[in-house]
DRENVEX-964792 format. One record per residue (C-alpha): residue number from 1; x, y, z. Coordinates in Angstrom, 2 decimals, padded with zeros to 5 digits. Layout:
REM DRENVEX-964792
{node NUM {X Y Z}}
...
//
This chain:
REM DRENVEX-964792
{node 1 {045.51 -009.46 -003.08}}
{node 2 {042.97 -006.68 -003.24}}
{node 3 {040.94 -008.61 -005.83}}
{node 4 {040.83 -011.71 -003.59}}
{node 5 {039.71 -009.60 -000.63}}
{node 6 {037.04 -007.94 -002.74}}
{node 7 {035.81 -011.34 -003.98}}
{node 8 {035.69 -012.68 -000.41}}
{node 9 {033.64 -009.69 000.79}}
{node 10 {031.30 -010.11 -002.18}}
{node 11 {030.72 -013.80 -001.35}}
{node 12 {030.07 -013.05 002.32}}
{node 13 {027.65 -010.30 001.40}}
{node 14 {025.86 -012.58 -001.09}}
{node 15 {025.53 -015.34 001.52}}
{node 16 {024.16 -012.84 004.02}}
{node 17 {021.58 -011.58 001.52}}
{node 18 {020.48 -015.14 000.70}}
{node 19 {019.99 -015.90 004.40}}
{node 20 {018.08 -012.64 004.86}}
{node 21 {015.86 -013.43 001.86}}
{node 22 {015.07 -016.89 003.23}}
{node 23 {014.27 -015.39 006.64}}
{node 24 {011.83 -012.90 005.10}}
{node 25 {010.30 -015.54 002.82}}
{node 26 {009.83 -018.07 005.64}}
{node 27 {006.48 -016.62 006.90}}
{node 28 {005.03 -016.94 003.39}}
{node 29 {006.02 -020.62 003.22}}
{node 30 {004.67 -021.16 006.74}}
{node 31 {001.26 -019.72 005.84}}
{node 32 {001.01 -021.59 002.55}}
{node 33 {001.88 -024.95 004.11}}
{node 34 {-000.56 -024.57 007.00}}
{node 35 {-003.36 -023.44 004.67}}
{node 36 {-003.51 -027.05 003.39}}
{node 37 {-003.43 -028.74 006.82}}
{node 38 {-006.09 -029.61 009.35}}
{node 39 {-006.03 -027.84 012.71}}
{node 40 {-004.74 -031.05 014.31}}
{node 41 {-001.80 -031.24 011.89}}
{node 42 {-000.97 -027.58 012.50}}
{node 43 {-001.01 -028.09 016.27}}
{node 44 {001.13 -031.25 016.18}}
{node 45 {003.58 -030.23 013.45}}
{node 46 {003.27 -026.58 012.34}}
{node 47 {006.60 -026.73 010.47}}
{node 48 {006.01 -029.93 008.53}}
{node 49 {004.42 -030.72 005.20}}
{node 50 {000.71 -031.61 005.08}}
{node 51 {-000.10 -035.33 005.04}}
{node 52 {-002.42 -034.66 002.10}}
{node 53 {-003.58 -031.39 000.49}}
{node 54 {-006.70 -030.22 002.33}}
{node 55 {-008.84 -027.63 000.51}}
{node 56 {-011.54 -027.58 003.18}}
{node 57 {-009.86 -024.59 004.83}}
{node 58 {-010.29 -022.50 001.68}}
{node 59 {-013.94 -023.53 001.39}}
{node 60 {-014.61 -022.57 004.99}}
{node 61 {-012.73 -019.27 004.70}}
{node 62 {-014.63 -018.41 001.51}}
{node 63 {-017.99 -019.20 003.13}}
{node 64 {-017.58 -017.84 006.65}}
{node 65 {-015.92 -014.61 005.57}}
{node 66 {-018.43 -014.07 002.75}}
{node 67 {-015.33 -013.57 000.68}}
{node 68 {-016.93 -012.11 -002.50}}
{node 69 {-018.65 -009.40 -000.42}}
{node 70 {-015.63 -008.41 001.68}}
{node 71 {-013.38 -008.64 -001.38}}
{node 72 {-015.59 -006.18 -003.26}}
{node 73 {-015.59 -003.78 -000.29}}
{node 74 {-011.82 -003.94 000.12}}
{node 75 {-011.28 -003.66 -003.63}}
{node 76 {-013.56 -000.59 -003.80}}
{node 77 {-011.75 001.08 -000.91}}
{node 78 {-008.36 000.38 -002.49}}
{node 79 {-009.24 001.52 -006.02}}
{node 80 {-011.21 004.64 -005.05}}
{node 81 {-008.79 005.56 -002.29}}
{node 82 {-005.82 005.13 -004.61}}
{node 83 {-007.47 007.14 -007.39}}
{node 84 {-008.21 010.04 -005.04}}
{node 85 {-004.72 010.03 -003.54}}
{node 86 {-002.97 010.02 -006.92}}
{node 87 {-005.14 012.73 -008.52}}
{node 88 {-005.24 015.12 -005.56}}
{node 89 {-001.60 014.62 -004.58}}
{node 90 {-000.20 014.99 -008.09}}
{node 91 {-002.16 018.21 -008.68}}
{node 92 {-001.19 019.64 -005.29}}
{node 93 {002.47 018.70 -005.77}}
{node 94 {002.47 020.26 -009.25}}
{node 95 {001.14 023.59 -007.97}}
{node 96 {003.51 023.59 -004.98}}
{node 97 {006.51 022.75 -007.16}}
{node 98 {005.70 025.41 -009.75}}
{node 99 {004.84 028.16 -007.22}}
{node 100 {008.04 029.45 -005.69}}
{node 101 {006.63 031.47 -002.78}}
{node 102 {006.97 031.33 000.98}}
{node 103 {003.34 030.20 001.26}}
{node 104 {003.88 027.27 -001.09}}
{node 105 {006.97 026.15 000.82}}
{node 106 {005.08 026.50 004.10}}
{node 107 {002.25 024.29 002.78}}
{node 108 {004.77 021.77 001.46}}
{node 109 {006.51 021.75 004.84}}
{node 110 {003.14 021.21 006.50}}
{node 111 {002.57 018.08 004.42}}
{node 112 {006.13 016.90 005.06}}
{node 113 {005.66 017.37 008.80}}
{node 114 {002.55 015.18 008.67}}
{node 115 {004.78 012.25 007.68}}
{node 116 {006.25 012.05 011.19}}
{node 117 {002.90 012.03 013.04}}
{node 118 {002.00 008.48 014.16}}
{node 119 {-001.51 007.31 013.34}}
{node 120 {-002.11 006.43 017.01}}
{node 121 {-001.97 010.13 017.92}}
{node 122 {-004.81 011.07 015.55}}
{node 123 {-006.76 007.83 015.94}}
{node 124 {-009.25 009.09 018.53}}
{node 125 {-009.92 012.45 016.78}}
{node 126 {-010.54 010.59 013.52}}
{node 127 {-013.05 008.28 015.23}}
{node 128 {-014.90 011.24 016.76}}
{node 129 {-014.84 013.24 013.51}}
{node 130 {-016.06 010.30 011.43}}
{node 131 {-018.98 009.81 013.81}}
{node 132 {-019.88 013.52 013.75}}
{node 133 {-019.76 013.64 009.93}}
{node 134 {-021.60 010.33 009.51}}
{node 135 {-018.66 008.77 007.70}}
{node 136 {-018.62 005.46 009.58}}
{node 137 {-019.23 003.36 006.47}}
{node 138 {-017.40 001.90 003.48}}
{node 139 {-017.99 005.04 001.31}}
{node 140 {-017.15 007.28 004.27}}
{node 141 {-013.74 005.75 004.93}}
{node 142 {-012.49 006.51 001.41}}
{node 143 {-012.00 010.31 001.83}}
{node 144 {-010.22 009.58 005.12}}
{node 145 {-007.67 007.57 003.20}}
{node 146 {-007.25 010.49 000.81}}
{node 147 {-006.26 012.73 003.69}}
{node 148 {-004.00 010.16 005.33}}
{node 149 {-002.29 009.16 002.09}}
{node 150 {-001.72 012.58 000.56}}
{node 151 {001.31 013.73 002.65}}
{node 152 {003.55 010.87 001.52}}
{node 153 {002.31 011.04 -002.07}}
{node 154 {002.78 014.82 -002.27}}
{node 155 {006.30 014.47 -000.89}}
{node 156 {007.14 011.94 -003.61}}
{node 157 {005.38 013.77 -006.45}}
{node 158 {006.91 017.12 -005.51}}
{node 159 {010.47 016.02 -006.11}}
{node 160 {009.58 014.33 -009.39}}
{node 161 {007.59 017.27 -010.79}}
{node 162 {010.58 019.56 -010.30}}
{node 163 {012.45 017.40 -012.82}}
{node 164 {009.87 017.98 -015.56}}
{node 165 {011.15 020.69 -017.95}}
{node 166 {009.20 023.93 -017.68}}
{node 167 {009.75 024.56 -021.39}}
{node 168 {007.12 021.93 -022.25}}
{node 169 {004.50 023.79 -020.25}}
{node 170 {005.55 027.19 -021.56}}
{node 171 {005.29 026.00 -025.18}}
{node 172 {001.79 024.64 -024.55}}
{node 173 {000.77 027.86 -022.82}}
{node 174 {001.95 029.91 -025.80}}
{node 175 {-000.28 027.76 -028.02}}
{node 176 {-003.24 028.66 -025.81}}
{node 177 {-003.43 025.58 -023.56}}
{node 178 {-005.01 026.09 -020.14}}
{node 179 {-003.56 024.85 -016.82}}
{node 180 {-005.75 021.73 -016.67}}
{node 181 {-004.84 020.76 -020.23}}
{node 182 {-001.15 021.32 -019.52}}
{node 183 {-001.24 019.21 -016.39}}
{node 184 {-003.34 016.25 -017.59}}
{node 185 {-002.00 016.07 -021.15}}
{node 186 {001.65 017.06 -020.72}}
{node 187 {002.82 016.78 -017.11}}
{node 188 {000.70 013.89 -015.80}}
{node 189 {001.82 011.37 -018.49}}
{node 190 {005.44 012.15 -017.62}}
{node 191 {004.77 011.13 -014.01}}
{node 192 {003.96 007.51 -014.85}}
{node 193 {007.02 006.14 -013.01}}
{node 194 {006.26 007.88 -009.74}}
{node 195 {002.53 007.21 -010.19}}
{node 196 {003.26 003.49 -010.38}}
{node 197 {005.46 003.76 -007.28}}
{node 198 {002.79 005.59 -005.29}}
{node 199 {000.17 003.14 -006.57}}
{node 200 {002.09 000.10 -005.35}}
{node 201 {003.01 001.55 -001.96}}
{node 202 {-000.46 002.92 -001.19}}
{node 203 {-002.29 -000.11 -002.60}}
{node 204 {-000.37 -002.36 -000.21}}
{node 205 {-001.34 -000.03 002.65}}
{node 206 {-005.00 000.35 001.69}}
{node 207 {-005.54 -003.34 001.00}}
{node 208 {-003.90 -004.56 004.22}}
{node 209 {-005.00 -001.80 006.60}}
{node 210 {-006.72 -003.11 009.70}}
{node 211 {-006.80 -000.35 012.29}}
{node 212 {-008.76 002.38 010.47}}
{node 213 {-011.52 000.01 009.24}}
{node 214 {-011.73 -001.39 012.77}}
{node 215 {-012.32 002.11 014.14}}
{node 216 {-014.63 003.41 011.43}}
{node 217 {-016.61 000.64 009.71}}
{node 218 {-016.25 -002.19 012.28}}
{node 219 {-016.89 -004.86 009.63}}
{node 220 {-017.02 -005.46 005.90}}
{node 221 {-013.34 -005.70 004.85}}
{node 222 {-011.16 -008.75 004.34}}
{node 223 {-008.88 -007.90 007.24}}
{node 224 {-011.76 -007.54 009.70}}
{node 225 {-013.47 -010.69 008.42}}
{node 226 {-010.34 -012.72 009.15}}
{node 227 {-010.85 -012.08 012.86}}
{node 228 {-013.77 -014.53 012.77}}
{node 229 {-011.25 -017.38 012.97}}
{node 230 {-009.44 -015.93 015.98}}
{node 231 {-011.98 -016.28 018.78}}
{node 232 {-011.48 -016.09 022.52}}
{node 233 {-011.99 -019.81 023.08}}
{node 234 {-011.42 -021.27 019.60}}
{node 235 {-008.79 -020.51 016.99}}
{node 236 {-009.18 -022.05 013.54}}
{node 237 {-005.62 -021.95 012.33}}
{node 238 {-006.29 -023.76 009.07}}
{node 239 {-009.08 -021.45 007.97}}
{node 240 {-007.09 -018.46 009.22}}
{node 241 {-004.05 -019.26 007.08}}
{node 242 {-006.31 -020.05 004.12}}
{node 243 {-007.98 -016.66 004.48}}
{node 244 {-004.56 -014.99 004.62}}
{node 245 {-003.61 -016.75 001.38}}
{node 246 {-006.82 -015.68 -000.36}}
{node 247 {-006.48 -012.08 000.78}}
{node 248 {-002.79 -011.79 -000.13}}
{node 249 {-003.06 -013.26 -003.63}}
{node 250 {-004.63 -010.23 -005.44}}
{node 251 {-002.29 -007.64 -003.95}}
{node 252 {000.77 -009.83 -004.53}}
{node 253 {-000.16 -010.10 -008.22}}
{node 254 {-000.60 -006.32 -008.37}}
{node 255 {002.76 -005.80 -006.66}}
{node 256 {004.62 -008.17 -008.98}}
{node 257 {003.14 -006.37 -011.97}}
{node 258 {004.44 -002.96 -010.89}}
{node 259 {007.34 -003.70 -008.54}}
{node 260 {009.97 -002.73 -011.13}}
{node 261 {008.82 000.90 -010.82}}
{node 262 {009.24 001.14 -007.03}}
{node 263 {013.01 001.67 -006.73}}
{node 264 {013.13 003.58 -010.02}}
{node 265 {010.38 005.98 -008.94}}
{node 266 {011.68 006.58 -005.42}}
{node 267 {015.25 007.14 -006.65}}
{node 268 {014.10 009.47 -009.42}}
{node 269 {011.93 011.48 -007.04}}
{node 270 {014.74 011.83 -004.53}}
{node 271 {017.35 012.89 -007.10}}
{node 272 {015.11 015.28 -009.02}}
{node 273 {013.93 016.92 -005.84}}
//
């Protein structure tokens, strides 16, 4: 009797998860279908299949957005921002995890507290500060992402670093290795799981971020360029969905390549912390 009840609950749960997966996957299907339709087809039947595949939307999105240019800008922001976040956060988390003092715990708590501060609260100060420091440009926005991304990354790295055996570092120190050698040649390679997790999470954020580029650079990224198809008097739905498809493709490929590390890294960081 208990086995039958357990099997029934399992089937109900599986059915619920399938329905939830379809609900979450529906927007992707909706965008892909409409990317191959004309605006008239989208208006008349947004849920239906296209009468014939129409690639004109992709051509227009590529041309109007100046896709190679905005892709390079967004790619540069993502790669450089991600590199800075990973390097600075892993080093900071390593020092905080290995320094058992009240000051180190206070600094760690300061970073942890930053996780609960909404971006909207600091939005205006960031805009004013970026203008005062002449950072309202593509290169200028990158260090801003370092500061905004470090609290979460430090929180994740901190718990993982505490699971790295100290004996490895002590043995290297006895052999005469310095702190930088110990970190980059012994500790850092052992953090590859959590590095991949941070890379995926922050890459999705950096690539898709709209609000900070809107405040700081005003133009030049994929997300801002997509607004060209959403005018006050004219909305080009076909080109808009095509641009969404083009912009999502690189980051989806990156995510699929590293997604197996996400749950593993988060779980390991939580348990080891």
